[in-house]
DSSP file (Angstrom, degrees, kcal/mol; ACC not computed):
  #  RESIDUE AA STRUCTURE BP1 BP2  ACC     N-H-->O    O-->H-N    N-H-->O    O-->H-N    TCO  KAPPA ALPHA  PHI   PSI    X-CA   Y-CA   Z-CA
    1    1 A M              0   0    0      0, 0.0     2,-0.4     0, 0.0     0, 0.0   0.000 360.0 360.0 360.0 110.9   31.7   46.1   43.2
    2    2 A S        -     0   0    0      2,-0.0     2,-0.4     0, 0.0     0, 0.0  -0.874 360.0-165.1-112.0 136.7   30.8   42.6   42.2
    3    3 A H        -     0   0    0     -2,-0.4     2,-0.5     2,-0.0     0, 0.0  -0.939   7.7-150.8-120.9 142.7   28.1   41.5   39.7
    4    4 A T        -     0   0    0     -2,-0.4     2,-0.5     2,-0.0    -2,-0.0  -0.952   8.6-164.1-113.8 128.5   26.6   38.2   39.2
    5    5 A V        -     0   0    0     -2,-0.5     2,-0.5     2,-0.0    -2,-0.0  -0.949   1.7-163.0-113.9 126.3   25.4   37.1   35.8
    6    6 A I        -     0   0    0     -2,-0.5     2,-0.5     2,-0.0    -2,-0.0  -0.939   5.2-167.0-110.6 124.1   23.1   34.2   35.4
    7    7 A T        -     0   0    0     -2,-0.5     2,-0.5     2,-0.0    -2,-0.0  -0.941   1.5-164.2-113.1 128.6   22.8   32.6   32.0
    8    8 A T        -     0   0    0     -2,-0.5     2,-0.5     2,-0.0    -2,-0.0  -0.953   3.2-166.4-114.0 127.0   20.0   30.2   31.2
    9    9 A T        -     0   0    0     -2,-0.5     2,-0.5     2,-0.0    -2,-0.0  -0.952   1.3-167.7-115.5 127.6   20.2   28.0   28.2
   10   10 A T        -     0   0    0     -2,-0.5     2,-0.4     2,-0.0    -2,-0.0  -0.956   4.4-174.1-115.9 127.5   17.2   26.1   26.9
   11   11 A T        -     0   0    0     -2,-0.5     2,-0.4     2,-0.0    -2,-0.0  -0.955   6.3-161.0-120.5 141.2   17.5   23.4   24.3
   12   12 A T        -     0   0    0     -2,-0.4     2,-0.4     2,-0.0    -2,-0.0  -0.970   6.4-168.6-120.0 136.1   14.7   21.6   22.6
   13   13 A T        -     0   0    0     -2,-0.4     2,-0.5     0, 0.0    -2,-0.0  -0.944   9.2-148.7-122.5 145.8   15.1   18.3   20.9
   14   14 A R        -     0   0    0     -2,-0.4     2,-0.2     4,-0.0    -2,-0.0  -0.946   9.6-149.3-113.5 131.9   12.6   16.6   18.6
   15   15 A T    >   -     0   0    0     -2,-0.5     3,-1.6     1,-0.1     0, 0.0  -0.511  32.6-105.9 -89.7 167.2   12.5   12.9   18.4
   16   16 A S  T 3  S+     0   0    0      1,-0.3     8,-0.2    -2,-0.2    -1,-0.1   0.672 116.7  66.7 -68.1 -14.3   11.4   11.1   15.2
   17   17 A G  T 3  S+     0   0    0      5,-0.1    -1,-0.3     0, 0.0     2,-0.1   0.626  89.1  80.7 -81.1 -12.8    8.1   10.3   16.9
   18   18 A D  S <  S+     0   0    0     -3,-1.6     2,-0.1     4,-0.0    -4,-0.0  -0.409  70.0  48.5 -87.1 167.4    7.1   14.0   17.0
   19   19 A G  S    S-     0   0    0      1,-0.1    -4,-0.0    -2,-0.1    -3,-0.0  -0.190  86.5 -83.7  97.0 173.0    5.6   15.9   14.2
   20   20 A V  S    S+     0   0    0     -2,-0.1     2,-0.3     2,-0.0    -1,-0.1   0.882 103.2  62.2 -85.9 -42.9    2.9   15.5   11.6
   21   21 A L        -     0   0    0      1,-0.1     2,-0.6    62,-0.0    62,-0.2  -0.654  60.1-157.1 -92.7 142.2    4.7   13.4    9.0
   22   22 A N    >   +     0   0    0     60,-2.9     3,-1.7    -2,-0.3     4,-0.4  -0.687  24.4 165.0-110.2  73.4    6.2   10.0    9.5
   23   23 A L  G >   +     0   0    0     -2,-0.6     3,-0.9     1,-0.3     4,-0.3   0.719  67.4  71.8 -67.4 -19.4    8.8   10.1    6.7
   24   24 A G  G >  S+     0   0    0      1,-0.2     3,-1.3    -8,-0.2    -1,-0.3   0.765  84.6  69.1 -64.8 -23.9   10.5    7.1    8.2
   25   25 A Y  G X  S+     0   0    0     -3,-1.7     3,-1.4     1,-0.3     6,-0.4   0.832  88.4  63.4 -63.7 -31.5    7.6    5.0    7.1
   26   26 A T  G <  S+     0   0    0     -3,-0.9    -1,-0.3    -4,-0.4    -2,-0.2   0.668 103.1  49.9 -68.8 -14.2    8.6    5.5    3.4
   27   27 A R  G <  S+     0   0    0     -3,-1.3    -1,-0.3    -4,-0.3    -2,-0.2   0.376  93.1  93.7-104.1   3.2   11.9    3.7    4.2
   28   28 A T  S <> S-     0   0    0     -3,-1.4     4,-2.7    -4,-0.2     5,-0.2  -0.493  87.6-110.2 -89.0 165.6   10.3    0.7    5.9
   29   29 A I  H  > S+     0   0    0      2,-0.2     4,-2.4     1,-0.2     5,-0.2   0.931 118.6  47.8 -63.1 -46.4    9.5   -2.6    4.1
   30   30 A P  H  > S+     0   0    0      0, 0.0     4,-2.1     0, 0.0    -1,-0.2   0.901 113.8  49.0 -61.5 -37.3    5.7   -2.0    4.4
   31   31 A G  H  > S+     0   0    0     -6,-0.4     4,-2.2     2,-0.2    -2,-0.2   0.917 112.0  46.9 -66.6 -43.1    6.1    1.5    3.1
   32   32 A L  H  X S+     0   0    0     -4,-2.7     4,-2.5     2,-0.2    -1,-0.2   0.870 111.2  52.9 -66.5 -36.2    8.2    0.5    0.2
   33   33 A L  H  X S+     0   0    0     -4,-2.4     4,-2.6    -5,-0.2    -2,-0.2   0.915 109.3  48.6 -64.5 -42.0    5.8   -2.3   -0.7
   34   34 A K  H  X S+     0   0    0     -4,-2.1     4,-2.5     2,-0.2    -2,-0.2   0.908 111.9  49.2 -65.0 -40.3    2.9    0.2   -0.7
   35   35 A I  H  X S+     0   0    0     -4,-2.2     4,-2.3     2,-0.2    -2,-0.2   0.929 112.6  48.1 -63.2 -44.2    4.9    2.6   -2.9
   36   36 A G  H  X S+     0   0    0     -4,-2.5     4,-2.6     1,-0.2    -2,-0.2   0.893 111.6  49.9 -62.9 -40.4    5.7   -0.3   -5.3
   37   37 A Q  H  X S+     0   0    0     -4,-2.6     4,-2.7     2,-0.2     5,-0.2   0.916 110.8  49.1 -64.2 -43.4    2.1   -1.4   -5.4
   38   38 A M  H  X S+     0   0    0     -4,-2.5     4,-2.3     2,-0.2    -2,-0.2   0.905 113.1  46.9 -64.7 -40.4    0.8    2.1   -6.2
   39   39 A I  H  X S+     0   0    0     -4,-2.3     4,-2.6     2,-0.2     5,-0.2   0.935 113.8  47.6 -66.2 -45.6    3.4    2.5   -9.0
   40   40 A A  H  X S+     0   0    0     -4,-2.6     4,-2.4     1,-0.2    -2,-0.2   0.910 114.6  46.3 -63.3 -42.1    2.6   -0.9  -10.5
   41   41 A L  H  X S+     0   0    0     -4,-2.7     4,-2.6     2,-0.2    -1,-0.2   0.881 112.2  50.7 -68.7 -37.2   -1.2   -0.3  -10.3
   42   42 A L  H  X S+     0   0    0     -4,-2.3     4,-2.6    -5,-0.2    -2,-0.2   0.929 112.9  45.3 -65.4 -44.1   -0.8    3.2  -11.8
   43   43 A V  H  X S+     0   0    0     -4,-2.6     4,-2.5     2,-0.2    -2,-0.2   0.907 113.4  50.5 -65.6 -41.0    1.3    1.9  -14.7
   44   44 A A  H  X S+     0   0    0     -4,-2.4     4,-1.9    -5,-0.2     5,-0.2   0.931 112.6  46.7 -61.8 -45.0   -1.1   -1.0  -15.3
   45   45 A F  H  X S+     0   0    0     -4,-2.6     4,-2.8     1,-0.2    -2,-0.2   0.931 113.8  47.4 -62.4 -45.7   -4.1    1.3  -15.3
   46   46 A L  H  X S+     0   0    0     -4,-2.6     4,-2.4     2,-0.2    -1,-0.2   0.869 108.8  54.7 -66.9 -36.3   -2.4    3.8  -17.6
   47   47 A C  H  X S+     0   0    0     -4,-2.5     4,-0.6     1,-0.2    -1,-0.2   0.936 115.3  38.8 -60.6 -45.8   -1.3    1.1  -20.0
   48   48 A V  H  < S+     0   0    0     -4,-1.9     3,-0.5    -5,-0.2    -2,-0.2   0.889 115.8  52.0 -73.0 -38.5   -4.8   -0.2  -20.4
   49   49 A R  H  < S+     0   0    0     -4,-2.8    -2,-0.2     1,-0.2    -1,-0.2   0.878 113.4  43.3 -66.3 -37.6   -6.4    3.2  -20.4
   50   50 A C  H  < S+     0   0    0     -4,-2.4    -1,-0.2    -5,-0.2    -2,-0.2   0.534  91.1 107.8 -87.5  -6.2   -4.1    4.6  -23.2
   51   51 A A     <  -     0   0    0     -4,-0.6     2,-0.4    -3,-0.5     3,-0.2  -0.434  58.9-145.5 -73.6 145.7   -4.4    1.4  -25.4
   52   52 A H  S    S+     0   0    0      1,-0.2    73,-0.1    -2,-0.1    -2,-0.1  -0.884  70.9  30.4-110.5 143.5   -6.4    1.6  -28.6
   53   53 A G        -     0   0    0     -2,-0.4    -1,-0.2     1,-0.2    70,-0.1   0.961  69.3-160.2  79.6  54.8   -8.4   -1.3  -30.0
   54   54 A W        -     0   0    0     -3,-0.2     3,-0.3     1,-0.2    -1,-0.2  -0.512   7.4-156.0 -65.6 126.2   -9.5   -3.3  -27.0
   55   55 A P  S    S+     0   0    0      0, 0.0     2,-0.4     0, 0.0    -1,-0.2   0.815  87.7  30.0 -72.1 -28.6  -10.5   -6.8  -28.1
   56   56 A S     >  -     0   0    0     63,-0.2     4,-1.7     1,-0.1     5,-0.2  -0.892  67.1-172.0-135.0 102.9  -12.7   -7.3  -25.1
   57   57 A W  H  > S+     0   0    0     -2,-0.4     4,-1.8    -3,-0.3     5,-0.2   0.912  85.1  49.1 -63.2 -45.8  -14.3   -4.1  -23.7
   58   58 A A  H  > S+     0   0    0      1,-0.2     4,-2.1     2,-0.2    -1,-0.2   0.883 108.7  53.3 -64.7 -39.7  -15.9   -5.7  -20.6
   59   59 A A  H  > S+     0   0    0      1,-0.2     4,-2.0     2,-0.2    -1,-0.2   0.909 113.0  42.5 -63.5 -42.1  -12.6   -7.4  -19.5
   60   60 A F  H  X S+     0   0    0     -4,-1.7     4,-2.3     2,-0.2    -1,-0.2   0.763 109.6  56.7 -81.6 -23.4  -10.6   -4.3  -19.7
   61   61 A Q  H  X S+     0   0    0     -4,-1.8     4,-2.5     2,-0.2    -1,-0.2   0.910 109.1  48.1 -65.8 -42.2  -13.3   -2.2  -18.0
   62   62 A Y  H  X S+     0   0    0     -4,-2.1     4,-2.6     2,-0.2     5,-0.2   0.926 111.0  50.9 -60.9 -44.9  -13.1   -4.6  -15.1
   63   63 A F  H  X S+     0   0    0     -4,-2.0     4,-2.5     1,-0.2     5,-0.3   0.919 111.2  48.1 -59.6 -44.9   -9.3   -4.4  -15.1
   64   64 A E  H  X S+     0   0    0     -4,-2.3     4,-2.5     2,-0.2     5,-0.3   0.925 112.4  48.0 -62.4 -45.3   -9.5   -0.6  -15.0
   65   65 A V  H  X S+     0   0    0     -4,-2.5     4,-2.4     2,-0.2    -2,-0.2   0.929 114.5  45.3 -63.2 -45.5  -12.0   -0.5  -12.2
   66   66 A V  H  X S+     0   0    0     -4,-2.6     4,-2.3     2,-0.2     5,-0.2   0.932 115.5  45.7 -66.5 -45.9  -10.1   -3.0  -10.0
   67   67 A T  H  X S+     0   0    0     -4,-2.5     4,-1.9    -5,-0.2    -1,-0.2   0.913 115.7  46.2 -65.9 -40.6   -6.7   -1.4  -10.5
   68   68 A L  H  X S+     0   0    0     -4,-2.5     4,-2.2    -5,-0.3    -1,-0.2   0.900 111.5  52.2 -68.8 -39.2   -8.0    2.1   -9.9
   69   69 A W  H  X S+     0   0    0     -4,-2.4     4,-2.3    -5,-0.3    -2,-0.2   0.945 113.9  41.7 -61.3 -48.7  -10.0    1.1   -6.9
   70   70 A F  H  X S+     0   0    0     -4,-2.3     4,-2.6     2,-0.2    -1,-0.2   0.799 110.3  58.1 -74.0 -26.5   -7.0   -0.6   -5.2
   71   71 A L  H  X S+     0   0    0     -4,-1.9     4,-2.0    -5,-0.2    -1,-0.2   0.940 110.6  43.1 -62.5 -46.3   -4.7    2.3   -6.2
   72   72 A V  H  X S+     0   0    0     -4,-2.2     4,-2.2     2,-0.2    -2,-0.2   0.906 114.1  51.2 -65.6 -41.6   -6.9    4.7   -4.4
   73   73 A A  H  X S+     0   0    0     -4,-2.3     4,-2.4     1,-0.2    -2,-0.2   0.916 111.3  46.8 -63.9 -43.0   -7.2    2.4   -1.4
   74   74 A F  H  X S+     0   0    0     -4,-2.6     4,-2.8     1,-0.2    -1,-0.2   0.864 109.8  54.3 -67.3 -34.5   -3.5    1.9   -1.1
   75   75 A L  H  X S+     0   0    0     -4,-2.0     4,-2.6    -5,-0.2    -1,-0.2   0.904 109.1  48.5 -63.5 -40.2   -3.0    5.6   -1.4
   76   76 A I  H  X S+     0   0    0     -4,-2.2     4,-2.2     2,-0.2    -2,-0.2   0.937 113.2  46.4 -64.7 -46.5   -5.4    6.1    1.5
   77   77 A F  H  X S+     0   0    0     -4,-2.4     4,-2.0     2,-0.2    -2,-0.2   0.909 113.2  50.4 -61.6 -41.3   -3.6    3.5    3.6
   78   78 A F  H  X S+     0   0    0     -4,-2.8     4,-2.6     1,-0.2    -2,-0.2   0.926 111.7  46.6 -63.0 -45.3   -0.2    5.0    2.7
   79   79 A L  H  X S+     0   0    0     -4,-2.6     4,-2.6     1,-0.2    -1,-0.2   0.849 108.6  56.4 -66.9 -33.2   -1.3    8.5    3.7
   80   80 A M  H  <>S+     0   0    0     -4,-2.2     5,-2.5     2,-0.2     6,-0.6   0.906 112.8  41.1 -64.1 -40.5   -2.8    7.2    6.9
   81   81 A H  H ><5S+     0   0    0     -4,-2.0     3,-0.7     3,-0.2    -2,-0.2   0.896 114.6  52.5 -71.3 -39.8    0.6    5.7    7.8
   82   82 A L  H 3<5S+     0   0    0     -4,-2.6   -60,-2.9     1,-0.2    -2,-0.2   0.881 118.7  34.6 -64.9 -39.3    2.4    8.8    6.6
   83   83 A F  T 3<5S-     0   0    0     -4,-2.6    -1,-0.2   -62,-0.2    -2,-0.2   0.320 107.9-122.0 -98.7   7.4    0.3   11.2    8.6
   84   84 A R  T < 5 +     0   0    0     -3,-0.7     3,-0.4    -4,-0.3     4,-0.3   0.894  57.4 151.9  56.3  46.4   -0.1    8.8   11.6
   85   85 A L    >>< +     0   0    0     -5,-2.5     4,-0.6     1,-0.2     3,-0.6   0.629  53.6  77.3 -83.7 -13.1   -3.9    8.9   11.4
   86   86 A Q  G >4 S+     0   0    0     -6,-0.6     3,-1.0     1,-0.2     6,-0.2   0.869  89.9  57.1 -63.3 -34.3   -4.3    5.4   12.9
   87   87 A A  G 34 S+     0   0    0     -3,-0.4    -1,-0.2     1,-0.3    -2,-0.2   0.781 102.6  54.8 -67.7 -25.3   -3.7    6.8   16.4
   88   88 A K  G <4 S+     0   0    0     -3,-0.6    -1,-0.3    -4,-0.3    -2,-0.2   0.620 112.2  44.1 -82.7 -12.4   -6.5    9.2   15.9
   89   89 A M    X<  +     0   0    0     -3,-1.0     3,-1.3    -4,-0.6    -1,-0.2  -0.600  63.7 157.9-128.7  71.0   -9.0    6.3   15.1
   90   90 A P  T 3   +     0   0    0      0, 0.0    -1,-0.1     0, 0.0    -3,-0.1   0.610  62.0  77.7 -73.4  -9.8   -8.2    3.6   17.7
   91   91 A C  T 3  S+     0   0    0     -3,-0.1     2,-0.5     2,-0.1    -2,-0.0   0.655  84.9  73.8 -74.0 -12.7  -11.6    2.0   17.3
   92   92 A I  S <  S-     0   0    0     -3,-1.3     2,-1.3    -6,-0.2    -3,-0.1  -0.869  81.2-134.5-104.0 131.9  -10.5    0.4   14.0
   93   93 A N     >  -     0   0    0     -2,-0.5     4,-2.3     1,-0.2     5,-0.1  -0.705  26.4-173.1 -81.8  94.5   -8.1   -2.6   14.0
   94   94 A W  H  > S+     0   0    0     -2,-1.3     4,-2.7     1,-0.2     5,-0.2   0.873  76.7  52.1 -66.6 -41.7   -5.8   -1.3   11.2
   95   95 A P  H  > S+     0   0    0      0, 0.0     4,-2.0     0, 0.0    -1,-0.2   0.917 113.9  45.2 -61.0 -39.1   -3.6   -4.3   10.8
   96   96 A L  H  > S+     0   0    0      2,-0.2     4,-2.4     1,-0.2     5,-0.2   0.884 111.5  52.8 -69.6 -37.8   -6.7   -6.5   10.4
   97   97 A T  H  X S+     0   0    0     -4,-2.3     4,-2.2     1,-0.2    -1,-0.2   0.931 111.8  45.2 -61.5 -46.1   -8.3   -4.0    8.0
   98   98 A E  H  X S+     0   0    0     -4,-2.7     4,-2.7     2,-0.2     5,-0.2   0.875 110.2  55.7 -66.3 -36.3   -5.1   -4.0    5.8
   99   99 A F  H  X S+     0   0    0     -4,-2.0     4,-2.1    -5,-0.2    -2,-0.2   0.940 110.8  43.3 -61.1 -47.2   -4.9   -7.8    6.0
  100  100 A F  H  X S+     0   0    0     -4,-2.4     4,-2.4     2,-0.2     5,-0.3   0.878 113.2  52.6 -66.8 -36.7   -8.5   -8.2    4.7
  101  101 A H  H  X S+     0   0    0     -4,-2.2     4,-2.7    -5,-0.2    -2,-0.2   0.918 110.5  46.8 -65.2 -42.4   -7.9   -5.5    2.1
  102  102 A Y  H  X S+     0   0    0     -4,-2.7     4,-2.6     2,-0.2     5,-0.2   0.873 110.7  54.2 -65.8 -36.4   -4.8   -7.3    0.8
  103  103 A S  H  X S+     0   0    0     -4,-2.1     4,-1.6    -5,-0.2    -2,-0.2   0.959 114.9  37.8 -61.8 -51.3   -6.7  -10.6    0.8
  104  104 A V  H  X S+     0   0    0     -4,-2.4     4,-2.5     1,-0.2     5,-0.2   0.916 117.6  51.8 -66.5 -43.4   -9.5   -9.3   -1.4
  105  105 A G  H  X S+     0   0    0     -4,-2.7     4,-2.7    -5,-0.3     5,-0.3   0.888 106.5  52.5 -62.7 -41.4   -7.1   -7.2   -3.5
  106  106 A T  H  X S+     0   0    0     -4,-2.6     4,-2.0     1,-0.2    -1,-0.2   0.924 112.9  44.7 -61.8 -44.3   -4.7  -10.0   -4.3
  107  107 A V  H  X S+     0   0    0     -4,-1.6     4,-2.0    -5,-0.2    -2,-0.2   0.937 116.6  44.6 -66.2 -46.9   -7.5  -12.2   -5.5
  108  108 A L  H  X S+     0   0    0     -4,-2.5     4,-2.4     1,-0.2    -2,-0.2   0.881 114.2  48.5 -68.8 -37.9   -9.3   -9.5   -7.6
  109  109 A I  H  X S+     0   0    0     -4,-2.7     4,-2.5    -5,-0.2    -1,-0.2   0.894 111.3  49.8 -70.1 -38.6   -6.1   -8.2   -9.2
  110  110 A V  H  X S+     0   0    0     -4,-2.0     4,-2.3    -5,-0.3    -2,-0.2   0.900 112.2  48.5 -67.8 -37.7   -4.8  -11.6  -10.1
  111  111 A I  H  X S+     0   0    0     -4,-2.0     4,-2.6     2,-0.2     5,-0.2   0.943 113.4  47.2 -63.4 -46.4   -8.2  -12.4  -11.7
  112  112 A A  H  X S+     0   0    0     -4,-2.4     4,-2.4     1,-0.2    -2,-0.2   0.882 112.8  49.4 -63.1 -37.9   -8.1   -9.1  -13.6
  113  113 A S  H  X S+     0   0    0     -4,-2.5     4,-2.3     2,-0.2    -1,-0.2   0.886 111.3  48.4 -70.0 -38.8   -4.5   -9.7  -14.7
  114  114 A I  H  X S+     0   0    0     -4,-2.3     4,-2.4     2,-0.2     5,-0.2   0.937 113.9  46.6 -65.4 -45.9   -5.3  -13.2  -16.0
  115  115 A V  H  X S+     0   0    0     -4,-2.6     4,-2.6     1,-0.2    -2,-0.2   0.915 113.4  49.4 -62.6 -42.2   -8.3  -12.0  -17.9
  116  116 A A  H  < S+     0   0    0     -4,-2.4     4,-0.5    -5,-0.2    -1,-0.2   0.884 111.4  49.1 -65.2 -38.0   -6.4   -9.1  -19.3
  117  117 A A  H >< S+     0   0    0     -4,-2.3     3,-0.5     1,-0.2     4,-0.2   0.903 115.1  44.0 -67.7 -39.8   -3.5  -11.4  -20.4
  118  118 A V  H 3< S+     0   0    0     -4,-2.4     3,-0.5     1,-0.2    -2,-0.2   0.896 119.8  40.8 -71.4 -39.8   -5.9  -13.8  -22.1
  119  119 A K  T 3< S+     0   0    0     -4,-2.6   -63,-0.2    -5,-0.2    -1,-0.2   0.312  83.8 102.5 -92.5   8.5   -8.0  -11.2  -23.8
  120  120 A S    X   -     0   0    0     -3,-0.5     3,-1.6    -4,-0.5    -1,-0.2   0.782  67.4-152.3 -68.2 -26.5   -5.2   -8.9  -24.8
  121  121 A G  T 3   -     0   0    0     -3,-0.5     3,-0.1     1,-0.3    -1,-0.1   0.760  64.6 -61.3  63.6  25.5   -5.2  -10.0  -28.5
  122  122 A G  T 3  S+     0   0    0      1,-0.3     2,-0.6     2,-0.1    -1,-0.3   0.525  91.8 147.0  79.8   5.0   -1.6   -9.2  -29.0
  123  123 A V    X>  -     0   0    0     -3,-1.6     4,-2.0     1,-0.2     3,-0.6  -0.666  43.3-146.6 -76.1 118.2   -2.0   -5.5  -28.2
  124  124 A S  H 3> S+     0   0    0     -2,-0.6     4,-2.5     1,-0.3     5,-0.2   0.829  93.4  53.9 -62.3 -35.9    1.3   -4.6  -26.6
  125  125 A A  H 3> S+     0   0    0      1,-0.2     4,-2.1     2,-0.2    -1,-0.3   0.874 110.1  48.2 -65.9 -35.9   -0.1   -2.0  -24.2
  126  126 A L  H <> S+     0   0    0     -3,-0.6     4,-2.1     2,-0.2    -2,-0.2   0.872 110.9  50.2 -71.9 -36.7   -2.7   -4.4  -22.9
  127  127 A V  H  X S+     0   0    0     -4,-2.0     4,-2.2     2,-0.2    -2,-0.2   0.922 111.1  49.4 -64.4 -43.8    0.0   -7.1  -22.4
  128  128 A A  H  X S+     0   0    0     -4,-2.5     4,-2.4     1,-0.2    -2,-0.2   0.892 109.1  53.1 -62.6 -39.5    2.1   -4.6  -20.5
  129  129 A G  H  X S+     0   0    0     -4,-2.1     4,-1.6     1,-0.2    -1,-0.2   0.907 109.8  47.3 -61.4 -42.2   -0.8   -3.6  -18.4
  130  130 A S  H  X S+     0   0    0     -4,-2.1     4,-2.1     2,-0.2    -1,-0.2   0.871 109.8  53.8 -68.8 -34.9   -1.5   -7.3  -17.4
  131  131 A V  H  X S+     0   0    0     -4,-2.2     4,-2.1     1,-0.2    -2,-0.2   0.932 109.8  46.8 -63.7 -44.4    2.2   -7.8  -16.6
  132  132 A F  H  X S+     0   0    0     -4,-2.4     4,-2.4     1,-0.2    -1,-0.2   0.813 108.6  56.9 -67.6 -27.8    2.2   -4.8  -14.3
  133  133 A G  H  X S+     0   0    0     -4,-1.6     4,-2.1    -5,-0.2    -1,-0.2   0.900 107.2  47.8 -65.0 -40.4   -1.0   -6.2  -12.8
  134  134 A F  H  X S+     0   0    0     -4,-2.1     4,-2.4     2,-0.2    -2,-0.2   0.876 110.2  52.3 -67.1 -36.7    0.9   -9.4  -12.0
  135  135 A I  H  X S+     0   0    0     -4,-2.1     4,-2.4     2,-0.2    -2,-0.2   0.929 110.3  48.0 -63.1 -44.6    3.7   -7.4  -10.5
  136  136 A A  H  X S+     0   0    0     -4,-2.4     4,-2.4     1,-0.2    -2,-0.2   0.880 109.7  54.0 -62.1 -37.5    1.2   -5.6   -8.3
  137  137 A T  H  X S+     0   0    0     -4,-2.1     4,-2.3     2,-0.2    -2,-0.2   0.921 108.4  48.7 -62.1 -44.0   -0.3   -9.0   -7.4
  138  138 A F  H  X S+     0   0    0     -4,-2.4     4,-2.1     2,-0.2    -2,-0.2   0.933 112.4  47.7 -61.5 -46.3    3.1  -10.3   -6.3
  139  139 A L  H  X S+     0   0    0     -4,-2.4     4,-2.2     1,-0.2    -1,-0.2   0.871 112.0  50.6 -63.8 -36.1    3.7   -7.2   -4.2
  140  140 A M  H  X S+     0   0    0     -4,-2.4     4,-2.6     2,-0.2    -1,-0.2   0.876 108.1  52.5 -68.7 -36.6    0.3   -7.5   -2.6
  141  141 A A  H  X S+     0   0    0     -4,-2.3     4,-2.3     2,-0.2    -2,-0.2   0.894 109.3  49.5 -65.5 -38.9    0.9  -11.2   -1.8
  142  142 A V  H  X S+     0   0    0     -4,-2.1     4,-2.5     2,-0.2    -2,-0.2   0.922 112.4  47.6 -64.3 -43.5    4.2  -10.2   -0.1
  143  143 A S  H  X S+     0   0    0     -4,-2.2     4,-2.7     2,-0.2    -2,-0.2   0.879 110.7  52.6 -64.0 -37.6    2.3   -7.5    1.9
  144  144 A L  H  X S+     0   0    0     -4,-2.6     4,-1.9     2,-0.2    -2,-0.2   0.916 110.4  47.6 -62.4 -43.6   -0.4  -10.0    2.7
  145  145 A W  H  X S+     0   0    0     -4,-2.3     4,-1.5     2,-0.2    -2,-0.2   0.911 114.6  45.1 -66.1 -42.7    2.2  -12.5    4.0
  146  146 A T  H  X S+     0   0    0     -4,-2.5     4,-1.0     1,-0.2    -2,-0.2   0.880 114.2  48.4 -71.3 -35.8    3.9   -9.8    6.1
  147  147 A S  H  X S+     0   0    0     -4,-2.7     4,-3.1     1,-0.2     5,-0.3   0.816 106.5  58.5 -73.3 -27.3    0.7   -8.4    7.5
  148  148 A Y  H  X S+     0   0    0     -4,-1.9     4,-2.6     1,-0.2     5,-0.5   0.909 102.7  52.7 -64.1 -40.8   -0.5  -11.9    8.3
  149  149 A S  H  < S+     0   0    0     -4,-1.5     4,-0.3     1,-0.2    -1,-0.2   0.814 116.0  40.9 -66.2 -28.0    2.6  -12.4   10.6
  150  150 A V  H  < S+     0   0    0     -4,-1.0    -2,-0.2     2,-0.1    -1,-0.2   0.895 125.2  34.2 -81.3 -43.7    1.6   -9.2   12.4
  151  151 A T  H  < S+     0   0    0     -4,-3.1    -3,-0.2   -56,-0.2    -2,-0.2   0.930 134.6  17.5 -80.6 -48.5   -2.1   -9.8   12.5
  152  152 A C  S  < S+     0   0    0     -4,-2.6    -3,-0.2    -5,-0.3    -1,-0.1   0.245  92.0 122.5-114.8  11.9   -2.6  -13.5   12.9
  153  153 A G  S    S-     0   0    0     -5,-0.5     2,-0.1    -4,-0.3    -4,-0.1  -0.017  77.3 -62.5 -68.0 178.8    0.9  -14.7   14.1
  154  154 A S        -     0   0    0      1,-0.0     2,-0.4    -5,-0.0    -1,-0.2  -0.417  52.4-152.3 -67.6 134.6    1.4  -16.5   17.3
  155  155 A H        -     0   0    0     -2,-0.1     2,-0.3    -3,-0.1    -1,-0.0  -0.900  15.3-121.5-110.1 137.2    0.5  -14.5   20.4
  156  156 A Q        -     0   0    0     -2,-0.4     2,-0.3     2,-0.0     0, 0.0  -0.573  29.8-168.0 -77.8 135.7    2.1  -15.1   23.7
  157  157 A T        -     0   0    0     -2,-0.3    -1,-0.0     2,-0.2     0, 0.0  -0.845  28.7-129.0-119.6 160.8   -0.2  -16.1   26.6
  158  158 A G  S    S+     0   0    0     -2,-0.3     2,-0.2     2,-0.1    -2,-0.0   0.432  71.2 117.0 -87.1   0.8    0.5  -16.2   30.2
  159  159 A A        -     0   0    0      1,-0.1     2,-0.5     2,-0.0    -2,-0.2  -0.451  59.4-139.2 -75.3 140.9   -0.9  -19.8   30.5
  160  160 A V              0   0    0     -2,-0.2    -2,-0.1     1,-0.1    -1,-0.1  -0.872 360.0 360.0 -99.9 129.1    1.5  -22.6   31.6
  161  161 A V              0   0    0     -2,-0.5    -1,-0.1     0, 0.0    -2,-0.0   0.434 360.0 360.0 -95.4 360.0    1.0  -25.8   29.7
């Protein structure tokens, strides 16, 4: 009396490209730059928001609006990369969108930081806010430079010269 036993083994593997979250993005240079920008903008906003005795109300209101706006915008871009939402909206050129956003953001944040530094009146929290604004400006300039190489860098053509 002979019996035959057939065993079937099924294995499933997941690659890093599957899934909802792209946690690998947080360890890339663009991801780390966005995290650094968000932290610098949040600290700059909180320094100015919690300071007492603003010497120039309009200047620091502008600083608050600009830092908070770009903090929210960077959070949206970060979440879009983290949840891979760019693939679901292919009609938008995301590298070009981020390039223009970094261009405008770098200019507006540096203006706000210069105005905040000049109008701080020696209030240490306002000086710290402007310093973190300059740090965010530097990180945004680095992101602008790296996104420029992706967006507007040299493209290979099939033409023979």
